[in-house]
C-alpha atoms as one frame of an Amber mdcrd trajectory, in Angstrom:
protein
 -13.575 -12.749 -13.109 -11.077  -9.978 -12.141 -10.607  -9.133  -8.515  -9.604
  -5.762  -7.138  -8.119  -4.380  -4.075 -10.116  -1.670  -2.225  -7.810   0.988
  -3.893  -8.893  -0.223  -7.328  -5.810  -1.804  -8.474  -6.162  -5.477  -9.818
  -5.272  -8.279  -7.793  -2.615 -10.576  -9.648  -1.809 -14.222  -8.902   1.932
 -13.493  -9.508   2.097 -10.982  -6.594  -0.379 -12.953  -4.319   2.326 -13.908
  -1.779   4.738 -10.928  -1.963   3.096  -7.591  -2.359   4.765  -4.751  -0.570
   1.862  -2.294  -1.096  -0.981  -4.383   0.126   0.795  -6.514   2.619   0.880
 -10.373   2.898  -2.389 -11.741   1.727  -4.187 -14.910   2.646  -5.825 -17.354
   0.291  -8.696 -19.791   0.892 -10.374 -22.763  -1.125 -13.577 -22.011  -2.731
 -15.336 -24.662  -4.994 -12.006 -26.428  -5.313 -10.319 -23.404  -6.624  -7.864
 -20.972  -4.954  -9.334 -17.424  -4.722  -7.942 -14.343  -3.148  -9.418 -13.524
   0.085  -9.290 -10.702   2.762  -5.788  -9.765   3.670  -4.006  -7.873   6.329
  -4.094  -4.335   4.991  -7.389  -3.829   3.188  -9.586  -6.179   1.050  -9.365
  -7.803  -2.204 -13.004  -7.676  -3.459 -14.812 -10.531  -5.323
């Protein structure tokens, strides 16, 4: 399942921790897997 930022761009694992456009993101555990969660400037939609 692809995840998208609220501006329509795709959330990528490789820029999860360092994304100048979207800010520093946060991650959380869900069913034992790392998923991209809400972050400082906008949201990464499920």
